[in-house]
KEVO-742538 format. One record per residue: residue number from 1; residue in three letters; chain; x, y, z of N, C-alpha, C in turn. Coordinates in steps of 0.1 Angstrom, whole numbers. Layout:
! KEVO-742538
- pos|code|unit|nx|ny|nz|cax|cay|caz|cx|cy|cz
- NUM|ALA|A|X|Y|Z|X|Y|Z|X|Y|Z
...
END
This chain:
! KEVO-742538
- pos|code|unit|nx|ny|nz|cax|cay|caz|cx|cy|cz
- 1|MET|A|-148|727|371|-145|741|376|-154|743|366
- 2|ALA|A|-161|761|374|-168|772|367|-163|776|353
- 3|GLU|A|-172|781|346|-168|787|334|-156|799|337
- 4|LEU|A|-142|799|327|-138|810|331|-137|825|332
- 5|THR|A|-150|825|323|-153|839|323|-164|843|335
- 6|GLU|A|-172|832|339|-175|836|354|-165|835|365
- 7|ILE|A|-157|832|363|-143|829|375|-139|844|371
- 8|SER|A|-132|845|358|-128|857|357|-133|871|364
- 9|GLY|A|-148|872|365|-160|879|371|-156|880|384
- 10|LYS|A|-153|870|389|-154|868|403|-141|876|412
- 11|VAL|A|-130|867|404|-116|873|409|-115|888|404
- 12|ARG|A|-121|893|396|-120|909|393|-128|918|406
- 13|GLN|A|-140|911|409|-145|917|419|-139|913|435
- 14|TYR|A|-130|906|436|-125|902|447|-114|912|448
- 15|MET|A|-105|915|435|-96|922|436|-98|935|440
- 16|LYS|A|-111|940|433|-115|954|438|-119|958|454
- 17|GLU|A|-128|945|455|-132|946|468|-119|942|481
- 18|HIS|A|-110|941|479|-95|934|488|-83|940|487
- 19|GLU|A|-85|954|475|-73|960|473|-68|969|482
- 20|GLU|A|-76|972|492|-66|980|506|-59|969|513
- 21|GLU|A|-67|956|514|-59|946|520|-43|944|512
- 22|PHE|A|-47|939|500|-31|937|496|-23|947|493
- 23|LEU|A|-26|958|493|-18|976|499|-13|973|509
- 24|GLY|A|-20|971|521|-16|968|536|-4|957|533
- 25|GLN|A|-5|949|528|8|940|526|17|945|521
- 26|PHE|A|14|951|508|28|957|501|34|967|508
- 27|ARG|A|25|975|516|36|984|524|43|982|536
- 28|HIS|A|36|967|546|44|962|552|58|956|554
- 29|LEU|A|53|949|536|69|944|531|76|955|527
- 30|HIS|A|71|965|522|80|976|515|89|984|528
- 31|GLN|A|85|980|540|90|988|550|103|980|559
- 32|HIS|A|97|967|555|107|957|563|115|948|552
- 33|PRO|A|123|954|543|133|947|535|142|940|542
- 34|GLU|A|151|925|536|160|924|542|167|918|527
- 35|LEU|A|181|914|535|189|912|519|189|896|519
- 36|SER|A|198|892|509|195|880|502|201|869|516
- 37|PHE|A|194|859|519|193|848|526|193|852|542
- 38|GLN|A|191|865|542|187|870|555|171|871|558
- 39|GLU|A|165|868|551|147|870|550|142|864|557
- 40|HIS|A|143|866|574|137|860|582|125|865|587
- 41|GLU|A|124|876|590|111|882|590|102|885|581
- 42|THR|A|105|882|570|99|880|558|91|865|557
- 43|THR|A|103|859|557|99|846|559|86|842|570
- 44|ALA|A|87|847|581|77|844|591|61|848|584
- 45|TYR|A|66|865|580|55|872|574|47|866|569
- 46|ILE|A|53|859|557|49|849|546|37|842|550
- 47|LYS|A|44|831|559|43|818|565|29|824|574
- 48|LYS|A|28|834|581|14|838|590|6|838|579
- 49|LYS|A|5|847|569|-5|850|558|-8|837|555
- 50|LEU|A|0|830|547|-4|816|538|-16|806|551
- 51|GLU|A|-8|807|559|-14|797|571|-31|802|572
- 52|GLY|A|-30|817|577|-42|820|577|-54|821|568
- 53|TRP|A|-50|815|555|-58|811|546|-60|796|541
- 54|GLY|A|-54|792|548|-55|774|549|-50|767|540
- 55|ILE|A|-36|780|537|-27|770|528|-15|763|534
- 56|GLU|A|-12|749|531|-1|743|537|12|749|532
- 57|ILE|A|20|747|546|37|753|540|42|739|539
- 58|LEU|A|50|735|532|55|727|528|72|726|532
- 59|ASP|A|77|719|544|90|722|547|101|714|541
- 60|ILE|A|108|720|532|112|711|520|129|712|524
- 61|GLY|A|133|722|537|144|725|540|150|736|538
- 62|LEU|A|145|750|532|146|759|535|151|770|546
- 63|GLU|A|159|779|547|162|783|562|153|800|558
- 64|THR|A|152|803|549|145|816|545|141|812|530
- 65|GLY|A|126|817|528|120|814|516|107|807|520
- 66|VAL|A|97|805|514|83|798|515|79|787|503
- 67|VAL|A|73|774|507|68|768|496|55|765|502
- 68|GLY|A|45|769|499|31|770|501|24|758|490
- 69|LEU|A|13|748|495|6|743|488|-11|744|490
- 70|LEU|A|-14|747|480|-33|747|483|-40|739|472
- 71|LYS|A|-46|730|477|-54|718|468|-66|725|462
- 72|GLY|A|-71|722|450|-81|725|446|-93|719|450
- 73|GLY|A|-109|720|446|-120|712|449|-116|699|440
- 74|LYS|A|-113|697|432|-109|683|426|-92|680|419
- 75|GLU|A|-92|668|418|-78|668|412|-76|670|401
- 76|GLY|A|-62|675|396|-60|683|383|-45|685|384
- 77|PRO|A|-40|694|374|-27|696|370|-20|706|384
- 78|CYS|A|-8|706|385|-6|712|398|5|728|388
- 79|ILE|A|4|740|393|7|749|388|13|757|401
- 80|ALA|A|27|761|396|35|767|406|36|784|401
- 81|LEU|A|34|793|412|37|810|408|50|810|419
- 82|ARG|A|57|818|415|72|825|419|72|840|425
- 83|ALA|A|74|841|433|81|851|436|94|855|444
- 84|ASP|A|104|864|442|113|866|453|110|875|461
- 85|ILE|A|119|877|472|115|878|483|123|888|489
- 86|ASP|A|138|891|483|148|897|491|151|910|483
- 87|ALA|A|156|921|492|162|935|489|177|934|488
- 88|LEU|A|179|950|486|195|955|479|199|962|493
- 89|PRO|A|209|964|491|217|972|501|222|984|495
- 90|VAL|A|206|992|499|208|1008|491|199|1012|500
- 91|LEU|A|200|1028|503|199|1034|512|181|1042|506
- 92|GLU|A|172|1040|513|161|1047|503|161|1062|504
- 93|GLU|A|157|1066|493|156|1079|486|147|1086|483
- 94|SER|A|136|1075|479|121|1073|470|113|1086|477
- 95|THR|A|99|1088|476|93|1097|477|78|1089|482
- 96|SER|A|83|1076|486|74|1066|491|70|1074|505
- 97|GLU|A|57|1072|509|51|1073|522|49|1067|533
- 98|TYR|A|59|1053|528|61|1043|536|75|1036|536
- 99|PRO|A|87|1043|537|96|1040|534|106|1027|543
- 100|SER|A|112|1024|538|121|1011|545|127|1016|559
- 101|GLN|A|124|1009|572|125|1010|587|138|1006|588
- 102|ASN|A|143|998|577|158|991|579|168|999|570
- 103|LYS|A|174|1008|578|179|1019|569|193|1015|565
- 104|GLY|A|196|1019|549|206|1009|542|201|996|538
- 105|VAL|A|185|994|537|184|983|533|169|985|524
- 106|MET|A|169|983|512|154|989|505|148|977|493
- 107|HIS|A|138|976|491|133|969|481|135|977|470
- 108|ALA|A|146|981|467|149|990|450|149|985|442
- 109|CYS|A|146|969|437|142|961|426|129|959|425
- 110|GLY|A|123|963|437|106|960|437|99|948|439
- 111|HIS|A|109|937|448|101|925|451|93|924|458
- 112|ASP|A|90|938|468|77|934|473|65|937|468
- 113|THR|A|69|944|457|56|944|445|50|930|441
- 114|HIS|A|60|921|441|60|906|432|56|897|450
- 115|MET|A|58|900|462|54|888|470|45|895|475
- 116|ALA|A|37|909|474|26|914|476|14|908|465
- 117|SER|A|17|908|453|7|902|444|7|885|448
- 118|LEU|A|16|880|450|15|864|449|7|865|464
- 119|LEU|A|8|873|472|2|869|481|-13|871|483
- 120|GLY|A|-19|883|472|-29|887|469|-37|875|462
- 121|ALA|A|-25|868|453|-34|857|448|-33|845|454
- 122|ALA|A|-29|845|464|-30|834|473|-38|834|479
- 123|GLN|A|-42|844|484|-57|846|491|-68|847|482
- 124|ILE|A|-67|851|470|-76|850|460|-79|833|458
- 125|LEU|A|-70|828|452|-71|811|453|-76|803|462
- 126|ALA|A|-74|809|479|-78|802|487|-95|804|487
- 127|GLU|A|-98|819|484|-111|819|483|-121|812|476
- 128|PHE|A|-116|809|463|-123|802|451|-117|787|450
- 129|ARG|A|-113|780|460|-104|768|461|-111|755|454
- 130|ASP|A|-126|758|458|-135|747|451|-140|748|440
- 131|GLU|A|-135|757|430|-138|759|419|-126|756|412
- 132|LEU|A|-111|751|419|-101|751|410|-100|734|410
- 133|ASN|A|-96|729|395|-95|713|396|-80|712|394
- 134|GLY|A|-75|713|402|-60|711|403|-55|719|419
- 135|SER|A|-44|722|418|-35|727|429|-24|735|425
- 136|VAL|A|-19|746|434|-11|757|433|0|752|442
- 137|LYS|A|13|755|438|26|755|447|26|771|449
- 138|PHE|A|31|779|460|36|791|456|49|793|462
- 139|LEU|A|57|796|455|72|797|458|77|810|461
- 140|PHE|A|77|812|472|83|824|476|99|824|477
- 141|GLN|A|106|830|468|123|829|469|133|833|471
- 142|PRO|A|143|830|479|150|839|485|162|840|475
- 143|ALA|A|171|856|479|183|855|473|186|852|455
- 144|GLU|A|176|860|452|173|862|437|188|874|433
- 145|GLU|A|186|881|442|196|893|439|212|888|435
- 146|ILE|A|213|878|440|229|870|444|226|860|433
- 147|ASN|A|217|856|425|216|845|416|219|834|423
- 148|LEU|A|214|829|436|216|819|443|204|811|449
- 149|GLY|A|191|822|453|181|813|456|171|803|447
- 150|ALA|A|170|807|435|164|795|423|173|786|428
- 151|LYS|A|186|782|424|196|773|427|194|765|439
- 152|LYS|A|192|770|448|190|764|463|175|759|463
- 153|MET|A|165|764|458|152|756|459|154|743|449
- 154|MET|A|159|745|438|157|734|430|169|719|435
- 155|GLU|A|176|724|441|183|715|450|175|706|459
- 156|LEU|A|165|718|467|157|710|476|144|706|468
- 157|ASN|A|142|703|454|133|694|445|120|706|452
- 158|CYS|A|119|716|446|109|724|449|97|723|439
- 159|LEU|A|97|716|430|91|713|420|86|701|420
- 160|GLU|A|87|693|429|82|679|431|74|676|443
- 161|ASN|A|70|671|443|61|664|453|50|672|459
- 162|PRO|A|39|678|454|37|669|439|44|677|429
- 163|LYS|A|43|671|418|52|674|404|41|685|400
- 164|VAL|A|55|696|396|49|705|390|44|708|375
- 165|ASP|A|36|713|369|33|711|353|34|722|347
- 166|ALA|A|35|732|354|39|749|347|39|757|358
- 167|ILE|A|49|767|353|52|775|363|53|791|359
- 168|PHE|A|45|801|370|46|817|364|52|822|373
- 169|GLY|A|60|832|368|68|839|374|63|858|369
- 170|MET|A|67|866|376|65|881|374|76|886|383
- 171|HIS|A|80|898|370|87|909|377|82|926|374
- 172|ASN|A|82|931|382|76|948|379|84|954|363
- 173|SER|A|79|964|364|91|970|350|84|984|352
- 174|PRO|A|96|993|354|94|1009|356|91|1014|344
- 175|GLU|A|94|1006|332|94|1012|316|78|1012|308
- 176|ILE|A|69|1003|315|58|1004|310|46|1006|320
- 177|PRO|A|37|1011|318|30|1021|325|18|1014|333
- 178|VAL|A|14|1013|345|7|1009|356|-9|1006|346
- 179|GLY|A|-10|992|348|-28|990|339|-23|984|326
- 180|THR|A|-8|978|327|-3|971|317|3|961|323
- 181|VAL|A|5|949|313|12|938|316|19|930|304
- 182|ALA|A|33|931|305|43|927|295|40|910|290
- 183|VAL|A|33|903|278|34|893|279|40|889|263
- 184|LYS|A|53|881|263|58|879|253|63|864|249
- 185|ASN|A|63|862|235|61|849|235|75|848|228
- 186|GLY|A|83|836|236|97|834|237|107|841|246
- 187|PRO|A|119|844|238|132|851|250|124|865|257
- 188|LEU|A|126|865|269|121|877|269|133|885|282
- 189|MET|A|143|879|288|154|885|297|170|873|289
- 190|ALA|A|178|877|290|190|873|286|196|861|293
- 191|ALA|A|203|854|285|212|846|296|224|855|303
- 192|VAL|A|229|848|311|238|856|319|250|850|321
- 193|ASP|A|261|855|317|275|847|322|284|858|323
- 194|ARG|A|296|851|333|305|858|338|319|857|334
- 195|ILE|A|325|864|329|340|863|322|349|869|330
- 196|ILE|A|362|861|333|372|865|340|386|863|332
- 197|PHE|A|391|872|330|405|871|322|413|871|333
- 198|THR|A|430|863|331|438|869|338|451|869|325
- 199|ILE|A|458|879|326|470|881|316|481|883|324
- 200|LYS|A|489|871|324|501|872|332|516|878|321
- 201|GLY|A|521|889|326|537|889|323|546|890|331
- 202|HIS|A|555|901|331|570|903|336|569|916|341
- 203|GLY|A|567|915|354|566|930|356|578|940|358
- 204|GLY|A|582|954|360|593|957|366|592|972|361
- 205|HIS|A|605|978|361|600|994|359|597|1000|347
- 206|GLY|A|585|1009|350|578|1015|342|588|1021|332
- 207|GLY|A|598|1029|336|609|1035|328|617|1030|321
- 208|ILE|A|616|1013|323|627|1007|314|617|995|309
- 209|PRO|A|609|998|297|598|990|294|604|975|287
- 210|GLN|A|616|978|278|621|966|273|629|956|280
- 211|ARG|A|625|957|295|631|947|302|617|939|308
- 212|ASN|A|608|942|303|596|937|312|585|932|300
- 213|VAL|A|578|920|304|568|917|294|553|924|300
- 214|ASP|A|552|934|296|537|946|298|525|936|299
- 215|PRO|A|518|933|304|499|928|304|494|934|305
- 216|ILE|A|497|947|307|487|959|304|483|961|290
- 217|VAL|A|494|962|285|494|962|269|487|954|262
- 218|ALA|A|489|937|265|478|929|261|469|928|264
- 219|ALA|A|465|934|278|449|935|282|443|943|274
- 220|ALA|A|449|957|274|441|965|264|439|962|251
- 221|ALA|A|446|956|245|445|947|233|431|938|228
- 222|ILE|A|434|929|243|420|922|244|409|929|244
- 223|ILE|A|406|940|253|392|947|253|390|952|239
- 224|GLN|A|399|957|233|395|962|219|393|953|215
- 225|ALA|A|395|939|210|392|930|202|379|923|205
- 226|THR|A|373|923|221|361|915|222|351|922|216
- 227|GLN|A|352|936|216|342|945|210|340|940|193
- 228|THR|A|346|932|190|346|930|175|340|918|177
- 229|VAL|A|336|911|185|327|897|185|314|899|180
- 230|VAL|A|308|911|189|293|913|184|291|923|172
- 231|SER|A|303|930|169|301|934|154|305|928|144
- 232|ARG|A|315|916|146|316|910|132|315|892|133
- 233|ASN|A|309|890|148|308|876|145|294|872|148
- 234|VAL|A|285|881|153|273|881|157|266|885|148
- 235|SER|A|252|875|141|246|883|131|240|894|135
- 236|PRO|A|235|902|127|232|915|128|215|911|132
- 237|ILE|A|208|898|128|194|895|137|196|891|147
- 238|ASP|A|206|885|154|210|884|168|214|896|173
- 239|SER|A|211|893|191|214|904|197|222|898|209
- 240|ALA|A|233|909|213|244|899|223|249|913|228
- 241|VAL|A|255|912|242|266|922|249|278|915|254
- 242|ILE|A|285|920|250|298|919|259|303|932|266
- 243|SER|A|306|928|277|314|943|286|321|938|296
- 244|ILE|A|336|945|295|343|943|301|341|954|315
- 245|CYS|A|340|952|329|333|959|336|344|965|348
- 246|ASN|A|357|958|349|367|958|358|380|953|352
- 247|VAL|A|388|962|357|404|960|354|407|964|366
- 248|LYS|A|416|951|371|427|956|380|439|951|376
- 249|ALA|A|451|961|377|467|958|373|473|969|382
- 250|GLY|A|484|964|390|492|970|397|490|974|414
- 251|GLU|A|494|980|420|490|984|432|491|999|438
- 252|GLY|A|478|1005|441|474|1020|449|477|1028|433
- 253|THR|A|484|1039|435|487|1047|425|499|1047|420
- 254|THR|A|507|1037|425|522|1037|415|520|1037|400
- 255|ASN|A|529|1044|397|528|1055|385|539|1048|376
- 256|ASN|A|551|1041|381|561|1039|375|568|1021|377
- 257|VAL|A|554|1016|379|560|997|380|549|992|369
- 258|THR|A|553|987|364|547|975|352|545|962|364
- 259|PRO|A|533|957|363|526|949|372|529|934|359
- 260|ASP|A|531|924|372|530|913|367|517|904|361
- 261|GLU|A|509|911|365|495|901|362|483|915|358
- 262|VAL|A|475|912|349|461|921|350|452|912|350
- 263|LYS|A|437|916|360|428|906|361|417|916|356
- 264|MET|A|406|907|345|400|917|341|386|907|343
- 265|TYR|A|370|914|343|362|906|350|350|917|342
- 266|GLY|A|341|905|335|331|910|327|319|901|327
- 267|THR|A|310|910|316|296|899|317|297|901|298
- 268|VAL|A|284|888|300|283|883|283|263|880|283
- 269|ARG|A|255|889|278|243|883|274|239|883|262
- 270|THR|A|231|868|261|229|862|247|213|856|249
- 271|TYR|A|208|857|242|192|847|237|196|836|234
- 272|ARG|A|204|833|226|204|818|219|220|811|222
- 273|LYS|A|214|798|228|228|787|228|237|786|218
- 274|GLU|A|233|788|207|243|792|195|248|803|194
- 275|VAL|A|245|816|196|256|824|199|260|825|210
- 276|GLN|A|256|821|225|263|821|234|278|810|233
- 277|ALA|A|278|799|225|285|792|226|298|796|216
- 278|MET|A|291|805|205|304|810|197|312|823|206
- 279|ILE|A|304|827|212|311|842|216|323|833|230
- 280|ASP|A|318|822|233|327|813|243|336|811|238
- 281|ARG|A|340|804|226|348|801|216|355|812|212
- 282|ARG|A|351|821|207|356|834|203|367|840|213
- 283|LEU|A|361|844|226|366|849|238|380|841|242
- 284|HIS|A|376|830|243|387|824|244|402|823|231
- 285|GLU|A|396|822|220|408|822|209|416|837|210
- 286|ILE|A|407|846|208|413|860|212|421|864|224
- 287|THR|A|417|859|238|424|858|250|440|851|249
- 288|GLU|A|441|839|241|450|833|241|456|837|230
- 289|SER|A|451|840|222|465|845|207|468|857|209
- 290|ILE|A|462|866|215|468|879|218|478|882|230
- 291|SER|A|477|873|243|486|872|248|499|866|244
- 292|THR|A|495|858|235|506|848|234|516|861|221
- 293|ALA|A|510|869|214|516|878|204|520|887|217
- 294|TYR|A|517|890|224|524|902|236|535|895|242
- 295|GLY|A|535|879|243|542|870|250|542|874|263
- 296|CYS|A|530|874|263|521|872|279|514|858|280
- 297|GLU|A|509|854|293|504|840|292|488|845|295
- 298|GLY|A|479|843|285|464|848|291|456|834|293
- 299|THR|A|449|835|302|432|825|303|419|830|305
- 300|LEU|A|413|827|301|395|832|303|388|820|311
- 301|GLU|A|386|824|321|369|815|328|357|821|325
- 302|TYR|A|354|811|314|337|817|308|326|809|317
- 303|LEU|A|319|816|328|311|809|336|296|811|333
- 304|TYR|A|290|802|332|274|798|325|269|803|340
- 305|GLU|A|260|814|341|258|817|355|241|817|354
- 306|LEU|A|232|821|342|218|825|346|213|814|330
- 307|ALA|A|206|810|324|197|804|312|192|817|308
- 308|VAL|A|191|817|297|179|832|290|164|823|298
- 309|THR|A|157|838|299|144|833|308|133|833|291
- 310|ASP|A|128|819|287|127|819|274|111|812|275
- 311|ASN|A|105|823|276|85|819|279|83|810|269
- 312|ASN|A|80|797|270|73|787|266|61|791|257
- 313|PRO|A|61|787|244|49|790|234|38|784|239
- 314|ILE|A|35|775|247|23|767|250|20|775|259
- 315|LEU|A|21|784|266|19|790|278|14|806|274
- 316|TYR|A|17|810|263|15|820|260|1|829|260
- 317|ASP|A|-7|817|248|-23|819|249|-28|821|265
- 318|ILE|A|-26|812|274|-27|810|285|-25|825|292
- 319|ALA|A|-11|830|290|-7|844|297|-14|854|296
- 320|HIS|A|-15|854|281|-25|865|277|-37|865|281
- 321|ALA|A|-46|854|279|-55|854|286|-57|859|300
- 322|ALA|A|-48|853|310|-52|855|324|-48|873|324
- 323|VAL|A|-38|879|316|-39|895|323|-51|901|315
- 324|CYS|A|-58|896|303|-69|901|297|-80|897|312
- 325|ASP|A|-80|886|317|-91|882|327|-92|892|341
- 326|THR|A|-82|902|342|-80|908|354|-88|923|349
- 327|GLY|A|-87|926|333|-89|938|332|-83|947|327
- 328|ALA|A|-67|943|327|-55|947|325|-51|948|309
- 329|GLU|A|-44|956|304|-41|955|287|-24|947|288
- 330|PRO|A|-26|934|280|-12|924|272|-5|939|265
- 331|VAL|A|9|938|267|18|943|259|26|936|252
- 332|ASP|A|33|935|241|43|926|235|58|940|239
- 333|PRO|A|65|934|249|79|942|251|87|938|244
- 334|ILE|A|98|947|245|114|946|238|118|940|249
- 335|PRO|A|123|925|245|133|919|255|145|925|262
- 336|SER|A|150|923|274|159|929|285|171|924|282
- 337|THR|A|182|927|282|196|922|285|198|919|301
- 338|GLY|A|189|921|308|188|922|323|186|905|320
- 339|GLY|A|190|896|335|188|883|334|178|880|348
- 340|GLU|A|173|870|349|164|865|359|168|851|366
- 341|ASP|A|167|851|378|169|833|382|157|826|376
- 342|PHE|A|145|829|376|138|825|373|141|810|364
- 343|SER|A|150|817|354|153|808|342|155|795|348
- 344|VAL|A|160|795|361|169|781|368|156|769|371
- 345|PHE|A|146|774|371|133|767|371|130|758|360
- 346|THR|A|131|767|347|128|759|337|140|754|329
- 347|SER|A|152|757|334|166|752|326|169|738|332
- 348|GLN|A|165|737|347|169|730|351|159|715|357
- 349|SER|A|150|718|347|137|708|348|131|707|334
- 350|ASP|A|122|700|333|112|700|322|101|705|323
- 351|VAL|A|99|714|329|86|724|331|89|732|325
- 352|PRO|A|74|736|316|73|751|309|69|766|320
- 353|GLY|A|76|775|316|74|783|322|74|794|315
- 354|PHE|A|63|806|321|62|822|316|61|829|324
- 355|PHE|A|67|840|321|74|851|330|67|864|324
- 356|TYR|A|63|872|334|52|886|331|62|896|334
- 357|TRP|A|65|906|329|64|921|334|52|929|338
- 358|LEU|A|52|933|354|40|940|355|44|953|353
- 359|GLY|A|35|962|346|39|975|345|36|984|357
- 360|VAL|A|46|994|364|43|1002|375|50|1014|376
- 361|ARG|A|47|1021|362|51|1034|357|41|1045|361
- 362|ASN|A|43|1051|366|32|1069|366|39|1078|369
- 363|PRO|A|45|1088|359|50|1098|361|45|1109|370
- 364|ASP|A|30|1107|371|21|1113|385|27|1114|392
- 365|LYS|A|29|1102|398|34|1098|412|49|1091|416
- 366|ASP|A|59|1101|404|71|1101|408|75|1083|406
- 367|CYS|A|70|1078|401|72|1063|399|80|1062|384
- 368|VAL|A|91|1064|382|96|1065|370|112|1059|370
- 369|TYR|A|118|1057|383|131|1053|383|132|1036|381
- 370|SER|A|146|1037|375|149|1022|372|151|1011|385
- 371|TRP|A|153|1000|381|157|991|389|172|993|396
- 372|HIS|A|169|993|411|179|994|419|182|1009|425
- 373|SER|A|175|1016|418|179|1031|422|172|1037|437
- 374|PRO|A|181|1043|444|177|1049|457|158|1054|454
- 375|HIS|A|159|1057|447|144|1064|442|135|1058|436
- 376|PHE|A|134|1045|432|127|1035|428|112|1036|435
- 377|LYS|A|101|1035|431|88|1035|439|77|1028|428
- 378|ALA|A|73|1018|428|60|1014|422|49|1019|424
- 379|ASP|A|39|1019|413|24|1028|416|19|1016|423
- 380|GLU|A|11|1024|433|1|1009|442|-7|1000|433
- 381|PRO|A|-17|1007|423|-31|999|416|-21|986|408
- 382|ALA|A|-9|984|405|-2|975|404|-2|962|407
- 383|ILE|A|-4|963|424|-5|952|431|-18|942|426
- 384|ALA|A|-30|948|431|-42|939|425|-41|933|412
- 385|ILE|A|-35|940|404|-34|933|390|-25|924|385
- 386|GLY|A|-10|926|396|-2|914|397|-8|900|404
- 387|ALA|A|-15|908|415|-28|895|419|-35|887|412
- 388|GLY|A|-41|891|402|-52|890|396|-46|882|384
- 389|THR|A|-35|885|381|-24|879|369|-23|868|370
- 390|TYR|A|-15|869|383|-9|854|389|-23|845|390
- 391|ALA|A|-36|848|400|-44|839|402|-51|834|385
- 392|MET|A|-52|841|380|-61|836|365|-49|830|358
- 393|SER|A|-35|830|362|-28|822|354|-28|803|357
- 394|VAL|A|-30|807|369|-36|791|375|-47|786|369
- 395|PHE|A|-63|793|368|-73|792|362|-72|785|351
- 396|GLU|A|-66|799|340|-64|795|328|-55|782|325
- 397|ALA|A|-41|779|331|-33|773|328|-40|756|332
- 398|VAL|A|-48|754|346|-56|743|348|-61|735|337
- 399|ASP|A|-73|748|329|-81|745|321|-74|741|312
- 400|ALA|A|-64|746|304|-56|741|292|-52|730|295
- 401|LEU|A|-43|727|305|-35|713|305|-44|707|305
- 402|ALA|A|-53|703|315|-64|695|314|-75|689|305
- 403|LYS|A|-72|697|293|-77|697|283|-71|688|272
- 404|LYS|A|-56|695|274|-43|687|266|-39|671|271
END
């Protein structure tokens, strides 16, 4: 393989010369968003592009989503690159010049930037395949928004045949400016857990409370007590979030009937397994003891949905170098309590992974809105940077892993 400095120079030049082509793909994808597990047109578009660059499409049993394989000039490590492809049920209200043509559906989380970046990387890597001592798997993953796509791909053994040695992923960030890429050593995004409380009492007339066992009062006490877990059980050095976001009790607007049952739904976000396990234990204790004290029966379902997106330290130098290779500026970000199902690929395998944030913020172009906003918009120069970062991640990783 040619020297990395020589390859990075070629990649940077290719990024410049083909930027309009990258942007054409980005604009098409933005105009044709599809919901989770409904990404049929998106899948067909991606397959056509990959096949046009001589990339093999692997049939692993996906109905939507694509796995492509590019073999380099020589044998070597296999590096996976992942992008999510689904959109959200959001009516677009952005200032984009090429808005969604699918009314009520929008790439409001910027997955079009991820797809376009990975397509650009596939184009770059196909162009320089003879200089690659290894292979690349392109994972275009469906259904990230409902946390099921990565699990589906892992069930279908997407990291096998050939076996992947490292995986890289990327998500845009409207919090950091275009021209920068966040490169974090260690946890970048939180583990995501779902909590469901059920408090059962004995309902009756609201004006005769002494005859009832009121689950609402018990639920209120549980809500208050859960907030003490972070403040009094989690170390100030750690970070955690417990939010009860949905409370259901009674029917309609009835104001004088105590219900039999209260259901509450919430989320827990953590970065360390020890903290996660402690919160699980404490919430069970709080639910059961308070419910008993109020004469109710209380249960908690604690569901582990997504593991922490934890960047592997052996890939940090590789990732940092890849960003610099593109001419972008690497930045050290503050971790997010948002979750990412990219973590499924690493938590359910022994494959080391690294996840970037791609800066897309530009106030001059109205690119300032948060994910899932109907006004969300990404600044277009980010696409070439994302493509180059993906591509150079492969070259840097193949070189480093081969030496080890």
